[in-house]
N, C-alpha and C positions, 0 to 999 in steps of 0.2 A: 825407824819404827819397827816394832816386832810384829810381823804379820801373823794372823791366825792361820792363814793358808798361804803356802808358797805359790803354787800354780793353780789357777781356777780355770776350768773349761766350761764354756756356755754353749749348749747345743740348741740351736734355734735362735736366730737373730732378728726376730720381728721387733715390734716396739718394746715388748716386755724384756726379752732376752738381750736386745741391744742396749736398753737402758741399764740393765743389770751390769753388763760389761763396762759401759761408760762410767757408771757410778764407782765401780772398782778402780778404774783408772784415775778418775777425778780425785778420789779420796786416798789414792795410793794404798789400797787395802790388800793388794796381792803383789807378789813379785813379778808374776807373768800372767797375762790373760789371753787365752786362746778361744776361738769360736769356730763354729761350723753351722751352715744352714743347707738344707736339702736343695734349695734353689740356687743355681749358678749366678743368676742375676742379683740375688740378695747377697751372696758371698762377695760379688764384685762391688756392690754398693757399700757393704760393711768395710771392705778394704779401703775404698775411697774416703769414707767417713772416719776412718781410723777408730772403729768401734773397739777393737782389741789390739793387743800387741802382735797377734798372729791370726790370720784367717786360713783355715785348713781345708783341704779338698775332701776329707772324709771324717766321720765322727770319731773313729778309732784313733786317728792321728791327733785330733784336737784333744782327746782325753788322755793321751799318753802321759803317764807319770804325774797326773793331776792329783792334787790334794782335796779339791772340792769339785764335784761335777754338778752343774746346774742344767737340768733338762727343761728348757723353756719352749717346748713344742706344744701344740694343741693336746688337750688331755687324752684324747683317743689314741695318740701315738707315743705316749711316754713309755709305756711298757715295751713296745717293740724296739724303740730306740735303745732302751736300757739293755735289752737282750743282745743287741748287736755289739754293745760296748763292754758288757759285764766282764767277760773273760780276759780282757786286756787291762783291766783296772788294777792298780797296785793295792797291796794290803793296807788297811786303815783309811781308805778313801771315804770321804763323806759325800753322799749323794742326796740331792733334793730336787724338787720340781716346783712348778708354779701353777699346777692344775687347780681349777676352781670346784672340783668334785673329788672327794677324798676316800670314801669308804671302800669302793671297789678298787681304786688305784693303790691305796696303801696296802690292802690285803695282797694284791698281786705282786707288788714290788717287794714286800717283805718275804714272800715265798721264794722269790728269785735271789734274794740276798744271802750271802754266806755270813759267818760271824766276822769276817774280815772286811765286809762292806757295810758301812753304817748309813742306812737310809733314814731320812727325816722328811716327811711330807710338808710342803709349804704352799701358801696361797697369798700373794700380795693383793691387798684390797685397793688397787689403784688401776689406772688405765683410762682409756677413752674409746669412743667409737672409731677412732683412727687406727690404722694398722701399718705394719711395715717398718723396716729399719730407718727409713727417712723420718719417722715420727719419734724415734728414740731420743731420750735426753737424760743427762746424768742425775737430775734432781727428781726423777719420776717417783722414787720411793720415799723421798724426804717427807717427814711428818705424816706419812700414810701408815695405816695399820697393816701389819704383815703377820698372817696367822701361820703358826707351826702346829703340826698335828702329831706329837710324839705318842708312842704306844709303850707297852711294857717291854718291848724289845729294843727300844731306843737306847743307844750308847750315850752314857751320861756326858762324857767330856766332849764328844762330837756335837751334842746338842748345845752345850755351853759355847763352843767355838762358833757354831753357825749363828746362834743368838747374838753373840758379840759382834760378829761381822755385820749382820743386818742392822743392829743398833748403830754401829759406826757409819753405816750408809744413811742414817737419819730416819730409819723406819721405827715404828712403835710396835713392838712384837707382843703378840698374844698367843697363848697356847689353848688349843681346843682338842677334844677327842674327835676322831673322824666323823662319827655319827652326828654329834652336836653341830659340827661344822656344816655338814651337808644339809641338815634340817634348817639351819640358819640361812644358808645361801639360797635355798629354795624360796624362803620367805622374803629376803631383802634384796636378792639379786636376780635369780633365775626366773621366777614368776613375774616380777615387774618387767623384765625384758620381754617376756611372752605377751604380757598385757600391752606393752608398747607396740609389739608386732600386730596384735589384733586391732588396736586403734588405727594404725596405718592401713591395715587391710580393709577396715570398714570405710575409712576416708577415701581410699583408692576406688572402692566400688561405688561410693556415693558420687565421686567425681564424674562417673560415666553419665550421670543425668544432670550434673551441675558443674560445667566446665571451669568456672571461676572459683571453685571451692578452695583450692590451694592458695589463691591470690589473697583471700581474706583470713587466712590462718593467723592466729594471734600467738603471743608469747607462751601462754599456758600450754597450748597444744604442742608447740615446738619443744618446750621443755620436757613434756611427758613422753614425746616420741623420739627424742634425740638418739637414744640408744638403739632404736630400730635401724639405724644406719650402719650398725656393726657388721662385720664380715659374717655371712651366713654359715660358712663351713665351721667356723670356730664355735658358734652357738649350737649347731646341730650336735657336735661332739659333746658339749656341756649338757645339753638336754638328755642325751642318751646315757651319759655317765651318772647323772643324778635323777634319773627318770622316776624312781619310786617316790622320793620326797616331793618332786615337782607335781606329780599326779595328786598326791594328798593335799598339797597347798592349792592346786587348781580346783579341786573338789570343794575345799573350804571356801575359796573365793566365789565359786559358783553359787553356793548356798547364801553367801552374803549379798550377791547380786539379786537373787530371788527375794531376799528379805527387803532389800532396798526397793525393788519393784512393788512389793506389797505395801510398803510405807507410802509410796507415792500414789498408788491406786486408792488407798484408804484415806489419803490426805492427812496422814498422821504427822502433824507439824512438830509435836513434842519429840517424837522418836527421831525425826530428821534432824532437829536441833541438837539432840544428844550425840548423834553420830558426828555432826560437824564439830561440836565442842571437844569430843574425845580425840578426833583427828587433829584438831588445832593444837591441843595441849601436848600431844605426843610429838607433833612436828616441831614445836618449840623446844622440846627436850632434846631432840636430835641436834638442834642448832647450837646447843651449849657445848663449848669445847673447853677442856681442862688446860691450864697453863703448863709450861715446861720450865719453870724457874729451878735452876740447879740448887738454890738455897732451900728448896722445898723437898729435897731428896731424903728418903728414910730407908733404913736397912731392916729387913725382916730376916732374922737368923733362926735356923732350924737344925737341931741335931738329928741326923738321919743315918740309918744303916746303909752300908754299901751293898745294895741288892738291886736286881733289874726292876725297872718300873717306878723307882722312887721319884726321879726327876720328872717323869711323865705325870705321875699322880699329883705331885705338888704344883707343877706349872699349869696343868689343865684345870685344877681346882681354882687357882688364882684367876686364870683366864675366864672361867665360867662366871666369875663375879664382874667381868668387864674391866679388870685391872691389868694394865700392861706392865711388864717387867723391864726396867731400863738396863739392868745388868745382872749377871749371875756369876757367883764365884763359889768354889768348892774347896774346902780345906781338909786335907788328910782323908780322902774318900777311898783309900786303897786297902787291900788285903783284909777285907771283911770288917774293918774297924768302923766305929761310928765317926762320921764326918760332920762338918758344919756347912750346910747349904745356906748361902746368903743371897737374898734377893734385894735389889735396890729399886725402890718404887717412889714415884713422885706424889707427894701429898700425904699428910698424916692420916686423913680419913681413908684414903685408898690403902695405905699400909695396914691400918687396923682392919679394914675389910678383908684384905688378903690373909691376915693372921687368923681371922675368924674362920675362913674357909679351910685353912691349913689345920686348925684345931679339930675340925670335923674328921680329918683323916687320922687323928690319934697322935699327932705330933705336938710338941710344946714350943711354939715360936716366941721370940722376943722382938720387940719393935723399939728402935732408937733412931734418933736423928743422925744422918750420915755426916 
C-alpha cells in the first residue's frame, strides 16, 4: 500500500487520540505510528494496549521526523504543545488537531506556522462521555463526520493527503470555515451540553428535598443528561475557547424559554402545538441518513488556477451545503497553470448540489457518474 504519510505522531492518547492511532494501525495507513501523553500512567497504559508502534517519553521525541502531527490534547493546550514541538519538525510536515472550537485556535496556529509547516484545523464529530485511552477503539471514526477547517493559507496537496487519510479511516469529511464551524458547534454541541449540565444541576438541588428523585428517573431524562457525565476539565476548555458564540446561543435559548413560559401562562395551545410539530419534523430530518453505495459515486470536476485559497474556497462551499467529499484529486496544479480539481461525491443530487455551490464561486464544474 502507498501511504499518504510515512510516520504519524499523535500527541495526547486519550480516547480520541488513542482511537486515531489505533485506526492508523488497524487500517495500515502509516508506516510508523508514535505517540506521547503528558500522563506517565496514560503512557504506560498506551504501551500495554499497543495503541501505537512507539510510546515516547516526550513530545519532541514522538514528533521527530514525522510526516503528520496530530495534536489530540484538550483545545486549551493545543497551541502550547505546538510551540514546544514546532522547531523540531521537519520541512513539509502536516499538522492538525481535534479541537472542537476553531476560530481562535486556527488564528493562533497559523501565526506560529512557517511556510514549511502545513497546518489544517480538524474536528471529529464523534466520541462519548467516556474518556481515557482505555476507551479508545479503532472504529471510533468510522462513518462519523470529520470536519476540516481550511483557510486561504492551507496548502493544497497537504489538504488532499489529510482528507484522503481520514476517508480511508472511514470518516465522512466535511469542510467548513472556522467561523461557521464555531457557530454551528455552539448550536448543536456546546449549548446542548450546558443545558444538560443545568438539568442535572436542577435535579441535584431538587433531590435535597426529595431523596428518591433519582430512583424514579426515566429514559428521557437519562438521554438528555448523558453528556453531563463528561470530563469537566475538557468542557471548561471548550466553553472558554468558543465563549462568544456560546453566549449568543444561550441568550437566544433564554429568549425561547421566556417565550415558552408566556405560552404556558396564556394557555396558548396552538402555539405550543406548533412548537412540538416543528421540533418533531426537524428531529425526524436528523434521523434520515444517506446511503454509501459505491455505485452511487459521482465526480464533480472543476478547472481551477493554482493559487492560495482555491481548495479552501471550493471545499468549504461544498461543506456549507452539507455535502461531504469522498475523495479529492488534483491534476497538473503546478507552476501557475490551470489544474483540474475533481471531487468524488455520493449521490447524484448531492453532486448537483455541490456543483451549484461551486458555480457561485465563479467556477464551471461538470458532473458525471464515476
